[in-house]
TORVODO-811799 format. One record per atom (N, C-alpha, C, O): x, y, z. Coordinates in steps of 0.001 Angstrom, whole numbers, plus 500000, padded with zeros to 6 digits. Example, Ala and Ser with C-alpha at 12.3 -4.5 7.8 and 13.67 -1.06 7.14 Angstrom:
% residues 2
513190494310507800512300495500507800513200496700507800514236496681508465512850497750507080513670498940507140512900500030507870513409501138508039
This chain:
% residues 265
510020495200519276511609494898517998512266495753517442511455496470516855513464496178517242514235497273516476513922497626514840513907497015513771513674499055515354513067499715514158513486500636512695513175501789512394514281499658511981514426500880511461514350501224509877514918502173509338513382500079509129512851500953508303511400501891508639510984502414507605510560502204509861509684503124509806509457503848511463509657503277512534509286504359511383508414505223512423507234504789513584506022504712513383507706504621514406506406504047514872506319505009516244507250505302516994504916505406516338504322506612517189503118506338517559502353505900516700502717506494518714501444506365519900501242507572520996501736507737522112500482508208520361499992509042521345498516509787521282498108510364520274497863509693522386496693510415522925495390509751521644494601510345520908495684508261521868494805507108521083494873506484519426494258505622518799496390507802519029496457507253517676497668506983517229498622507699517535497822505639516242498894505258516244499637506020514561499033506187513502501298506385514928501489506323513047502273505421512606503228505028513277502003504979511469503091504332511197503797504887510302502993505357509497505016505143509916505500506291509070506560505050508539507196504448509404506826504490506331507666504119506061508745505505505957508411506616505544510170505091506468510559505623506997511881505579505650512821506215506126512254505104504278512462505034503831513359506354501937513784506240500788513092507287502949513139508623501990513261508149500837512373507665500135515074508355500459515957507856500181515609506563498538516154506362497452514485506047499245513902505500497743512427505590497328511845504800496584511714507098498157510908507349497746510321506426498836509243506005498414510530506047499795509986505044500802509040503636499989507876503318500236509751503147499236509611501803498906510235500959499796511395501055500196509383500093500101509006498600500688510239497653499757510311497358498564511401497276501320511674495784501434511379495229501880510440495592502588511897493479502004511614492812503159511210493011504289510142492651504786512298493766504877512416494046506662511237495374506742510827495723507849510810495974505640510137497218505547508376496729506026507473497140506755508624495720505172506830494981505225507209494382506929506315494566507755508224493841507305508243492679508575507755493796509477506857493516510270508260495077509448508269495979510385506469496627510806505919496765511899505938496922509282504968497212509809503937496662510019502944496988510670504217495708509384502987493812510470503285494015512156502513493797513090504189494334512172504764494389513556503770495534514530502884495398515374504440496651513911503477498039514098501590497586514537500850497712515512501490496937512915499700497320513351499241496250514159498199496503514764500013494470514445499903494312515133500267494559516393499952493571517057500840495488517158501311496652518011499416496995518505498538496543519240499722498399517216498137498934517922497168497904517683496540497993518738496670497093517110495756496099517500495712495661518884494792495842519682496960494985519096496950494622520956496666495507521950496571495056523092496459497049521701496594498080522055495118498455522437494269498534521549494901498617523355493291499046523636493086500339523678491953500731523397494086501281524024494261502467524045493719503010522983492739503750522890494812502359521759494386503140521031493311502348519606492989501182519379492975503887518779491598503702518366492028503983517008491308503527516119492825504493516747492863504846514780494241504502514922494931504512515942494597504139513528496229504159512942496464504819511603495950504345510589497193505853511569497812506590510255498964505957509776500086505808510260498342505546508504499906505035507825500233506108507101499320506933507066501345506453506419502248507658505864503846507300505472504469506317505873504428508549504423505776507827504821506440508928504910505854510006504812507585508858505082508556510048505909508790511254504775508362511115503629509410512285505147509546512912503723508431513909503004507347513971503584508552514494502102507336515190501236507773514937500112508164515974499577507941513756499276508141513694498054507151511768497901506837511424496761506837510879498995505896510347498445505725508909499860506665508509500548504897508623499904504092508340500601504544506623500515504525506019501587504987505767499116505371504935499404505165504530497431504159504780496766506464503868496925507158504146495936506857502325495315507347501904494268506057501578496155506226499773496201508039499396496261509072500063496309507636497771496221508333497423496036509886497563495668510255497131494576510569497999496314512502498364496273512407497286495196511959496162495427512858497697493995513485496981492670515159496830493159515425495771492591515433496918493310516794497251493988517415495869494683518570495488494493516221495035495712516564493809496587515718492993495973515154492177496702515390492975494490514223492067494312515050491006492809515111491408491647515463489952493208516433489040492409515396488731491352514384489309490954516242487206490933515106486571489748514755485833490481514493484888489737514525485509491479513215484736492580512038485476493494511078484956494062512418486780493440512019487682494674512368488437495207513393488836494656512127489060496171512989489626497248513465489550497646513573488324497624514667490122498722515775489321499269515068488741500126515404487558500073514060488908501106513880487977501899514266488431503409513702487963504398515401489498503464516032490084504256515986490393505772516735490483506745513728490585505167513414490997506767513044489663507930512504489779509030513469488581507348512972487094508162511443486580507760511144485428507444510596487668507845509332486887506981508999487165505587508115487845505067510039486386505084509611486119504083508787484481503382508208483573503979509041484654502115508344483944501724507395483546500755506285483502501285507350483129499135506249482970498035507651483761496939508587483416496219506879485158497519507657486476496593509015487515496788509652488309496097509036486790498676510105487219499401510041488427500673510730488766501636508348488954499800507836489628500991506396489260501341505624488740500536506051489612502780505389489008503529503866489744503364502990489530504202503545491026501680503082491686501537501536491499502092500686492288502506501593489913501878500026489112501815499261489550503014498132490029503129500384489191504057500070489423505447499844490576505999499236490768507052500513491666505036500424492892505632499298493404505210498669494186505922498878493042503994497435493604503313496422493059504580495825493903505248496265491653504864495069491117505612495122491879506734494086492401507147496265492046507355496429493449508894496092494194508704495083494270509405496215495382507912495242496300507481493987496090507207493264497072507373493543495237506882492303494917506562491596494607508202490754495257508822492137493680508470491637493593509559492232493583510702492448492447511123492636494579511474493403494852512452491894496405512562491697497258511697490898496194514306489370496418514058489911497621514799489972497663516027490207498362514190490653499406514221490664500621512903491003499826512027490540501921512175489960502379511245491339502446510686492169502598511582491765502391509683493661503428509386493059504217507872492522503889506814493567505491508596493927506586507767495084506480506676496151506406507284495229506454505670496255506437504402496701508468504461495969509310503942497825508753505099497600509828504589499080510120504016500222510118504477498369510416502571499550510154501566500299511871500741500091512836500005501000511340501399501895512637501280502243513195499851502071514372499534502772512181498988503389512592497688502759511567496881501543511396496788503982510663496103503576509507495357503296508018495647503980507204496266502360507912495163501125506337495892501858505243494281501405504490493420502258505418494404502350504213493118502804502499493411503417502247494449502578501761492773502645500208492939501876499883494041500852500305494579502981498683494273502537498590495768502018499890496734500974499872497386502908500937496685502455501376497270500734502446497545500053502889498471500748502403496157499231502658495845498304501471496348497126501686496633498877500210496445497480499486497153497673498895498518497148497882498980498572499764499104498811500412500904497731501272500449497113500299500018497091502080500215496573503508500628495452502528499849495282501668500713494972502320499221493733501403498797493181500705499650491962500815499776493842499879500397493397499176501498492956499407502782492339498649503530493557501177503059493142501525504051491610501860503888490876501795502902491375502246505211489803502623505026489688503897504639488693504092503943490494505025504888490242506248504189491429506524503905492439505991504366491345507490503024492637508150502370492287509464502136491208509877501709493765510414502599493401511407502594494804512111501837495872511545502067494814513548500784495808513398499665496439514984500098495766515994500307497714514868500149498106516332499992498015516099498543498221515039497952497643517352498006497568518675496777498652517801496366498141516883495725499831517668496432500654517059495788500869515632495750501957515065495843500006515232495639499592513369496068499854513068494169499501513791493237500483511936494139499881511235493028499638510019492768500503509168492975498788509797492418498584508149492217499021507128490956499303507639489873499060505948491094499263505833489766499670504042490470499901503703491630499609503129489046500584501784489228501427501595487787501425502028486635502145500656488641503633500512488179503893498678487048504429498292486009503012498101488300503215496697488154503603496092486526504307495128486223503075496772485903503060495854484739504190496398483670504739495568482945504561497885483564505958498574483434506967497508484156507711497125483253507261496979485147508674496216485584508017494902485802508004494396486924507655494524485119506968492722484861506437492467486738507031491705487500505382493205487069504946492886488094503133492681488153502252492891487319503123492263489313501201493127489423500770492290490980501215491369491665499709493191491005499061492702492652497845492065491774496888492796492027497363490919490742496055491177491004495307490809492357494565489921491938495011490934493802494387490355494540493375492048494802492563492573494041493883492518496213493051493049496621493736494890495963493353496022496260494679494483495155495067495399494320494388495556492801494620496557492123493752494754492454492509495166491508491304494711491596490517495246490816490746493653492491489014493036492749488782494208493725487649494691493746489647494673494466489120495447495362489031497444495166488319498340495619490286497331494172490214498464493160489288499010492751488956500195492709488599497579492250487070497958491174486261497855492494485432498757492375486158497556493080484690498135494005484772499977494631483936500727495135486065500102494306486077502033494759485923502357493374484822502854493139486742502225492295485994503472491414485948503094490042486254503721489027485299501402490293484382500776489553485753499480488523486889499174488885484872498962487044485728497907486610486517499147485684487727499362485745485660499815484920486806500867483968487166501073484713487624500172485415487231502409485120488717502872485966489548502121486550490575502699486194489893501287487166490550499833487239491110499419486402492244499056486714490865499298485487491422498132484111492064499769483435492901499484482579491969500792483522492444501535482992493969501721483981495094501435483571493690502174485113494555502468486203496119501173485570497177501460485010495686500124485904496214499296485698497000498460484538497827497581484779496532498958483023497190498702481406497519499888481310498607500099480776496869500832481693497833502603481008499283502416482109500385502793481712499151501964483127500014502854483961500347504196483840501395504630483364499073505076484454499248506258484063499436507006485328499610506318486334499429508724485494499412508656487223498565509762487222498615510418486182497573510280488338496470510497488201496949511960489355497741512025490295496478512481489027496790513980490542495626513640491707494703512832491601495935514457492792495599514176493658493607514470493484492695513770493923493552515621492767492229516141492652491606515463491266490684516069490720492275513730490457491825514056489638491992512028490410491939510986489756492122512142491419491931510867492394490692511092492973489871510181492865490334512219493632488849511939494593488145512034493579487768510871493435487615512733492608486956512600491307486936510977490656486213510655489713487658510265491196487050508787490835487132508063492019487337506850492028486973508786493091485952507779494403487731507247494653487789506017494684488697507722494775490045506865495067490725507924496559491759507670497176490010508805496757490596509579497996489455509724498521488420509285498019489548510559499929488786511031500777488093512682500295487078513107499743489473513279500955489634514212500990490812515042500521491685514182500634491340515941500147492481516079499585492849518027500103492335519021499591493744517985501090494094519220501056495183519992500908495918519426500099495703521096501315497150521204501292498083520638501716497911519604502361499291521120501495500364520112501940500854519776502959501314518680503278500749521046503718501490521728504716500529521348505766500943521059506889498976521324505408497579520700506921497720518999506566497232518309507462498274518262505474498288516759505903498319515704507062497879514558507142499073516599508022498927515312508669497868516032509986497387515309510860497706517024509955496820517543510497495023517413510448494062517530511209495281517139509231493655516832508725493436515322509427492462515171510164494253514338509215494810513131509303494132512794510734493271511959511010494818513739511559494545513309512924492906514096513582492052513698514374493073515335512783491148516226512810490140514823512240488975514839512635490470513922511550489504512825511191489736511796512696488974511782513663490832511099512552490656510130513756490569510482514977490290509689515876490871512097515204489350512226516842488437512364516400487495512309517190488146512579515181486311512383515191486465511031515545485534510800516317487112510055515405486733508680515119486465508249516906485423507911517467487705508410517397487753508316519047486421508781519121485724507772519231485783509686519118484724510492519627483971508920519809483468508543520867484020508061518463482458507272518597483268505601519362484383505112519543481741505259519603482027503554520244482976503313519373483012503788518238484008502362519993485030501763519705484778500263519219485391499492518479483531500191520010482399498584519718481602498914517878482016498376516851480962499458517922480579500197516828481291500219516006481098499264515254482409501098515582483092501105514847484187500004514054484763500177512980484246498939514890485202497878515078484186497154514352484491496744513232482339496794515072481693496036513366481701496216512734481894495395511837481496497512512511481016498546510983482244498027509745482216497398508687483085498575510431484430497422509613484812496057509258485449495500508365483944495634510681483824493939509813482449493729508865482385492724508157481577494505508871480652494765508032481373494900506689481340493971505882482006496013506443482673496681505127483481495902504812483598496001503590484636494586505481485280493808504856484495492820504237484715492371503112483132492324505341482387491501504594482464491170503306482854490354502471482088491859503455481624491689501309482704491656500164482544491627498944483578491667500742484501491648499729486049490765500723487210491171500683485561489583501484486094488848502192486966487957501155488179487765501231485767487278499822486316486403498684487482486577498491488200485588498341488152488177498423489518488318497562490359487571498548491141486789498007490397487603499716491368487007499903492196485428499678493303484986499983490850484840498899491790484152498326491919484207497093492161483102496607491826485498495965492558485891495242493388486094495326494296485780494556493459486727496318495253487553496491496370486082496932497570486191496677495866484856497548496902483670497591497120483682496068498213484177495791496236483187494735496472483175494134497377483335493364498146482623492719497002485415493661497634485810492771499535486047493593500589486287493004499321485882494820500999485532495010501614484369494655502609484423493933501067483028495155501615482074494408501695482398492882502907482442492671501057482647491720501645482869490715502824483760490116503581483539489170502693485174491253503526486149491262504965485675491217505858485957490419504962484667492566506699483932492642507297483447491893508523483520491808506039482409490672506543481575489486507034482407489027508259482501488945505964483510488461506136485134487342507793485209488045508756484677487492507882485978489363509391486292489104510030485608488767511141486107488941510177484318488180511606483801487440511546483524486646512066482457486317510592484610485434511155484326484401511678485821483541511802486845484213511949485852482122512710486234481765512254487345481330512988488257480948510886487398481342510113488063481042509774489784482267509765490995482046509509488733483744509609489952484618510904490655484812510989491880484904511888489853484870513480490432484777513943491477484394514776492300484773512955491250483191513250492271481911512796493723482106513327494747481676511823493596482764510690495314483924511706495752484983511836496938485288512623494491485688513490494858487077514430495449486045514664496657485997514896494671485324515932495246484681516253496410483994517177497167484294515334496570482895515218497480482291515225499527483033515694500598482650514253498942484428514289499706485660515828500547486296516083501744486426516490499529486538517720499649486924518853499667486246519988499481486685518494499913485087519364500159483706519051501700482833519546502280481866517912501948483824517372503487483754517027503512481717517459504246480827516412502750481713516547502378479943514831502429479420514048502857480269514342502075478281513198501695478078513406500025478036514318499223477840511850500023478375511901498507478948511309497893477345510680498683476641511530496623476903511227495755475834510314494720476041510493493590475586509223495088476786508507494191476485507970492979475565507714491808475849507905493627474479507223493462472511508045492149472063507617491477471125509482491711472884509549490549472567509050489421473293509285488288472874508562489559474063507689488491474574506293488297473967505315487670474377506540489158472667504797488781472552505244487654470799504456487903469887506117486818470523506651486750469643506061485593469746506229484735468879
């Protein structure tokens, strides 16, 4: 397929999926998600590939989540083709990252916010630049991910911390993220890709069947979250049609304070 929103590379047993929209902090639109799904499935089918590294182009952002400029009153624009529900096949992307029988390493080079934060959470491993920033934004912009973004996050950092991350929408440094177990390793910014490739090569030296079965085993304990995700995305599709959700998007685009208190009457 023609790739416009991502860069996809394969070399030495490692596939790299690079979100290539640095002008919007690598926020994804429908096409971006479609291209990522295609790349992960290609890496899945290629027996020479043993590890996938997911990262963002530039030095400012890993991914800032959904591009609010492409979000309308009923969801995202769906211009990427694989649309449905909220206009993004984000649920399918999450399933693909989890199901691919090869470890996925998130190399977080900057902001991992909102839907971008969820992407790194569901990867098998996360290596962060010391400049990386983590956090949620959904409730600030009239959105949420009540599937892997919440239930699986709680498995990673604990219930209390996961609720803090979502309820307060604050931002955390790479070192704070490591302390809470959200990332595996923090490295100097200019050493990030080298560190991700080093871990990838260590994995490539291991039995591919053993790695595959271990990933299946790790996933089994949280497999029921798939059902929760389906409910979450279905409810989100309806929520995006409300004035409350529109207020979050409009405030973001208009660069003004959001007023969600009006919906508490």
